[in-house]
C-alpha positions in Angstrom: 0.0 0.0 0.0 3.0 2.3 0.6 4.0 1.9 -3.1 0.4 2.3 -4.4 -0.2 5.4 -2.4 3.2 6.7 -3.5 2.0 6.4 -7.0 -1.6 7.5 -6.9 -1.3 10.4 -4.5 1.7 12.0 -6.3 0.8 11.9 -10.0 -0.4 15.5 -10.2 2.3 17.1 -8.0 5.0 15.2 -9.8 3.7 16.2 -13.2 3.4 19.8 -12.1 6.9 19.6 -10.6 8.5 18.4 -13.9 6.8 21.2 -15.9 3.4 20.2 -17.0 0.5 22.6 -16.4 -2.0 22.0 -13.6 -4.7 21.4 -16.2 -2.6 18.8 -18.1 -1.7 17.2 -14.8 -5.4 17.0 -13.7 -6.3 15.4 -17.0 -3.6 12.7 -16.5 -5.0 12.1 -13.0 -8.5 11.8 -14.5 -7.2 9.2 -17.0 -5.4 7.3 -14.2 -8.7 7.2 -12.2 -10.5 5.9 -15.3 -7.8 3.3 -15.7 -8.2 2.4 -12.0 -12.0 1.9 -12.4 -11.4 -0.5 -15.4 -8.5 -2.1 -13.5 -10.7 -3.1 -10.6 -13.1 -4.9 -12.9 -10.2 -6.5 -14.9 -8.3 -7.6 -11.8 -11.4 -9.2 -10.3 -12.0 -11.2 -13.5 -8.3 -12.0 -13.6 -8.4 -13.5 -10.1 -11.4 -15.6 -11.3 -9.9 -16.8 -14.6 -6.1 -16.9 -14.1 -5.9 -17.7 -10.4 -4.3 -16.0 -7.4 -0.7 -16.5 -8.2 -0.8 -15.2 -11.8 -3.0 -12.3 -10.8 -0.6 -11.2 -8.0 2.3 -11.3 -10.4 0.4 -9.4 -13.1 -0.9 -6.7 -10.7 2.5 -6.3 -9.0 4.3 -6.0 -12.3 1.7 -3.5 -13.5 2.3 -1.4 -10.4 6.1 -1.4 -11.0 5.6 -0.5 -14.7 3.2 2.4 -13.7 5.9 3.7 -11.3 8.6 3.4 -14.0 6.3 5.4 -16.3 6.2 8.2 -13.7 10.0 8.3 -13.6 9.9 8.8 -17.4 6.9 11.1 -17.4 8.6 13.8 -19.3 7.8 11.7 -22.3 4.4 10.7 -23.5 5.6 7.1 -23.5 6.1 7.3 -19.8 2.7 8.9 -19.2 1.1 6.2 -21.4 2.9 3.5 -19.4 1.5 4.9 -16.2 -2.0 5.4 -17.5 -2.1 1.9 -19.0 -0.8 0.0 -15.9 -1.9 2.1 -13.0 -5.4 0.6 -13.1 -4.5 -3.0 -12.5 -1.5 -2.2 -10.3 -3.3 0.0 -7.9 -6.6 -2.0 -8.0 -4.6 -4.6 -6.1 -4.8 -2.6 -2.8 -8.6 -2.9 -2.7 -9.3 -6.2 -4.6 -6.6 -8.5 -3.3 -6.8 -8.5 0.5 -10.1 -10.3 0.7 -9.0 -12.8 -2.0 -5.6 -13.4 -0.4 -7.2 -13.8 3.1 -9.4 -16.6 1.9 -7.0 -18.3 -0.5 -3.9 -18.3 1.9 -5.6 -18.8 5.2 -9.0 -20.3 4.5 -12.4 -19.2 5.8 -12.1 -20.2 9.4 -10.8 -16.9 10.8 -11.5 -14.8 7.8 -12.7 -11.7 9.6 -9.7 -11.6 11.9 -7.2 -12.3 9.2 -8.8 -9.8 6.8 -8.9 -7.2 9.6 -5.2 -7.6 10.2 -4.4 -7.3 6.5 -6.6 -4.2 6.3 -4.9 -2.7 9.3 -1.5 -3.3 7.8 -2.7 -1.8 4.5 -4.0 1.2 6.4 -0.6 1.6 8.1 1.0 1.7 4.6 -1.6 4.4 3.6 -0.5 6.5 6.6 3.2 6.0 6.2 3.4 6.4 2.3 2.6 10.1 2.1 4.8 10.9 5.1 7.8 9.0 3.6 7.1 10.6 0.2 6.9 14.1 1.8 10.1 13.7 3.7 11.9 12.5 0.5 10.4 15.3 -1.6 11.5 17.9 1.0 15.1 16.4 1.0 15.4 16.2 -2.8 12.9 18.6 -4.3 11.4 16.0 -6.6 9.5 12.7 -6.5 12.0 10.5 -8.3 13.6 9.0 -5.1 10.2 8.2 -3.6 9.1 6.5 -6.9 12.3 4.4 -6.8 11.7 3.5 -3.2 8.1 2.5 -4.2 9.5 0.3 -6.9 11.8 -1.3 -4.4 8.9 -2.0 -2.0 6.9 -3.4 -4.9 9.6 -5.8 -5.9 10.1 -6.9 -2.3 6.4 -7.5 -1.9 6.3 -9.5 -5.1 9.2 -11.6 -3.9 7.4 -12.2 -0.6 4.2 -13.2 -2.4 6.1 -15.6 -4.6 7.8 -17.2 -1.6 4.5 -17.6 0.2 3.0 -19.2 -2.9 6.0 -21.5 -3.3 5.7 -22.6 0.3 2.0 -23.1 0.0 2.4 -25.2 -3.2 5.0 -27.4 -1.5 2.6 -27.8 1.5 -0.2 -28.9 -0.9 2.1 -31.3 -2.7 3.1 -32.9 0.7 -0.6 -33.1 1.7 -1.5 -34.7 -1.7 1.3 -37.3 -1.3 0.4 -38.2 2.2 
Protein backbone atom coordinates (compact mmCIF):
# COMPACT_ATOMS: atom_id res chain seq x y z
CA UNK A 1 0.00 0.00 0.00
CA UNK A 2 2.96 2.31 0.56
CA UNK A 3 3.96 1.91 -3.08
CA UNK A 4 0.41 2.26 -4.38
CA UNK A 5 -0.17 5.44 -2.37
CA UNK A 6 3.24 6.69 -3.46
CA UNK A 7 1.99 6.37 -6.99
CA UNK A 8 -1.65 7.49 -6.87
CA UNK A 9 -1.29 10.44 -4.52
CA UNK A 10 1.66 11.99 -6.31
CA UNK A 11 0.82 11.89 -10.00
CA UNK A 12 -0.43 15.51 -10.20
CA UNK A 13 2.26 17.05 -7.96
CA UNK A 14 4.99 15.17 -9.81
CA UNK A 15 3.72 16.19 -13.22
CA UNK A 16 3.44 19.82 -12.12
CA UNK A 17 6.90 19.60 -10.59
CA UNK A 18 8.46 18.45 -13.89
CA UNK A 19 6.84 21.24 -15.87
CA UNK A 20 3.37 20.17 -16.96
CA UNK A 21 0.51 22.59 -16.42
CA UNK A 22 -1.98 22.03 -13.62
CA UNK A 23 -4.71 21.41 -16.21
CA UNK A 24 -2.64 18.81 -18.05
CA UNK A 25 -1.69 17.15 -14.75
CA UNK A 26 -5.35 17.03 -13.70
CA UNK A 27 -6.30 15.43 -17.02
CA UNK A 28 -3.65 12.74 -16.55
CA UNK A 29 -4.99 12.10 -13.03
CA UNK A 30 -8.49 11.76 -14.50
CA UNK A 31 -7.16 9.20 -16.99
CA UNK A 32 -5.43 7.27 -14.19
CA UNK A 33 -8.70 7.21 -12.22
CA UNK A 34 -10.52 5.89 -15.29
CA UNK A 35 -7.80 3.27 -15.65
CA UNK A 36 -8.24 2.38 -11.98
CA UNK A 37 -11.99 1.89 -12.43
CA UNK A 38 -11.39 -0.46 -15.36
CA UNK A 39 -8.49 -2.09 -13.53
CA UNK A 40 -10.67 -3.10 -10.59
CA UNK A 41 -13.06 -4.89 -12.90
CA UNK A 42 -10.23 -6.48 -14.88
CA UNK A 43 -8.33 -7.61 -11.77
CA UNK A 44 -11.43 -9.21 -10.30
CA UNK A 45 -11.96 -11.16 -13.52
CA UNK A 46 -8.26 -12.02 -13.62
CA UNK A 47 -8.42 -13.53 -10.12
CA UNK A 48 -11.40 -15.62 -11.27
CA UNK A 49 -9.88 -16.78 -14.55
CA UNK A 50 -6.09 -16.89 -14.06
CA UNK A 51 -5.90 -17.66 -10.35
CA UNK A 52 -4.33 -15.95 -7.41
CA UNK A 53 -0.65 -16.46 -8.25
CA UNK A 54 -0.82 -15.18 -11.82
CA UNK A 55 -3.03 -12.27 -10.75
CA UNK A 56 -0.63 -11.19 -8.01
CA UNK A 57 2.33 -11.32 -10.40
CA UNK A 58 0.44 -9.37 -13.09
CA UNK A 59 -0.87 -6.72 -10.66
CA UNK A 60 2.51 -6.29 -8.95
CA UNK A 61 4.27 -6.02 -12.30
CA UNK A 62 1.69 -3.49 -13.50
CA UNK A 63 2.30 -1.36 -10.40
CA UNK A 64 6.06 -1.44 -11.03
CA UNK A 65 5.56 -0.48 -14.69
CA UNK A 66 3.25 2.40 -13.71
CA UNK A 67 5.90 3.70 -11.31
CA UNK A 68 8.59 3.39 -13.99
CA UNK A 69 6.26 5.37 -16.25
CA UNK A 70 6.21 8.20 -13.71
CA UNK A 71 10.00 8.25 -13.61
CA UNK A 72 9.94 8.80 -17.38
CA UNK A 73 6.87 11.07 -17.36
CA UNK A 74 8.65 13.81 -19.27
CA UNK A 75 7.83 11.70 -22.34
CA UNK A 76 4.39 10.72 -23.54
CA UNK A 77 5.57 7.12 -23.53
CA UNK A 78 6.15 7.32 -19.76
CA UNK A 79 2.74 8.91 -19.23
CA UNK A 80 1.10 6.22 -21.38
CA UNK A 81 2.87 3.51 -19.40
CA UNK A 82 1.53 4.95 -16.18
CA UNK A 83 -2.02 5.38 -17.47
CA UNK A 84 -2.06 1.89 -18.98
CA UNK A 85 -0.76 0.00 -15.95
CA UNK A 86 -1.90 2.06 -12.95
CA UNK A 87 -5.39 0.58 -13.10
CA UNK A 88 -4.47 -3.04 -12.52
CA UNK A 89 -1.49 -2.23 -10.32
CA UNK A 90 -3.35 0.02 -7.92
CA UNK A 91 -6.58 -1.98 -7.95
CA UNK A 92 -4.60 -4.63 -6.09
CA UNK A 93 -4.82 -2.62 -2.84
CA UNK A 94 -8.61 -2.94 -2.67
CA UNK A 95 -9.30 -6.17 -4.58
CA UNK A 96 -6.56 -8.49 -3.32
CA UNK A 97 -6.81 -8.47 0.50
CA UNK A 98 -10.10 -10.34 0.69
CA UNK A 99 -9.03 -12.84 -1.98
CA UNK A 100 -5.63 -13.39 -0.37
CA UNK A 101 -7.17 -13.80 3.08
CA UNK A 102 -9.39 -16.65 1.94
CA UNK A 103 -6.96 -18.31 -0.46
CA UNK A 104 -3.95 -18.27 1.86
CA UNK A 105 -5.60 -18.82 5.23
CA UNK A 106 -9.03 -20.31 4.55
CA UNK A 107 -12.44 -19.23 5.77
CA UNK A 108 -12.08 -20.22 9.41
CA UNK A 109 -10.78 -16.94 10.83
CA UNK A 110 -11.48 -14.85 7.75
CA UNK A 111 -12.70 -11.73 9.59
CA UNK A 112 -9.72 -11.61 11.93
CA UNK A 113 -7.19 -12.26 9.17
CA UNK A 114 -8.83 -9.79 6.79
CA UNK A 115 -8.89 -7.23 9.62
CA UNK A 116 -5.16 -7.62 10.19
CA UNK A 117 -4.45 -7.34 6.46
CA UNK A 118 -6.62 -4.23 6.25
CA UNK A 119 -4.89 -2.68 9.29
CA UNK A 120 -1.47 -3.31 7.76
CA UNK A 121 -2.66 -1.78 4.48
CA UNK A 122 -3.98 1.23 6.37
CA UNK A 123 -0.62 1.64 8.07
CA UNK A 124 0.95 1.75 4.63
CA UNK A 125 -1.60 4.38 3.61
CA UNK A 126 -0.52 6.51 6.55
CA UNK A 127 3.23 6.01 6.15
CA UNK A 128 3.38 6.36 2.35
CA UNK A 129 2.56 10.07 2.12
CA UNK A 130 4.79 10.87 5.11
CA UNK A 131 7.77 9.05 3.59
CA UNK A 132 7.12 10.63 0.19
CA UNK A 133 6.86 14.10 1.76
CA UNK A 134 10.13 13.71 3.65
CA UNK A 135 11.87 12.47 0.53
CA UNK A 136 10.43 15.30 -1.55
CA UNK A 137 11.54 17.89 1.01
CA UNK A 138 15.06 16.43 0.98
CA UNK A 139 15.43 16.20 -2.81
CA UNK A 140 12.94 18.65 -4.33
CA UNK A 141 11.43 15.97 -6.57
CA UNK A 142 9.51 12.68 -6.46
CA UNK A 143 12.00 10.47 -8.27
CA UNK A 144 13.58 9.00 -5.14
CA UNK A 145 10.19 8.16 -3.65
CA UNK A 146 9.11 6.46 -6.89
CA UNK A 147 12.33 4.41 -6.85
CA UNK A 148 11.67 3.47 -3.22
CA UNK A 149 8.11 2.49 -4.15
CA UNK A 150 9.48 0.28 -6.92
CA UNK A 151 11.81 -1.33 -4.38
CA UNK A 152 8.90 -1.96 -1.98
CA UNK A 153 6.86 -3.40 -4.85
CA UNK A 154 9.64 -5.78 -5.88
CA UNK A 155 10.10 -6.90 -2.26
CA UNK A 156 6.35 -7.46 -1.91
CA UNK A 157 6.29 -9.49 -5.13
CA UNK A 158 9.20 -11.64 -3.91
CA UNK A 159 7.43 -12.19 -0.59
CA UNK A 160 4.19 -13.18 -2.35
CA UNK A 161 6.07 -15.59 -4.60
CA UNK A 162 7.83 -17.18 -1.61
CA UNK A 163 4.48 -17.59 0.18
CA UNK A 164 2.97 -19.20 -2.93
CA UNK A 165 5.99 -21.50 -3.31
CA UNK A 166 5.72 -22.58 0.32
CA UNK A 167 1.95 -23.08 -0.05
CA UNK A 168 2.43 -25.16 -3.22
CA UNK A 169 5.00 -27.36 -1.45
CA UNK A 170 2.60 -27.84 1.48
CA UNK A 171 -0.20 -28.88 -0.90
CA UNK A 172 2.14 -31.32 -2.66
CA UNK A 173 3.09 -32.91 0.68
CA UNK A 174 -0.57 -33.14 1.69
CA UNK A 175 -1.46 -34.73 -1.65
CA UNK A 176 1.33 -37.33 -1.35
CA UNK A 177 0.37 -38.21 2.24
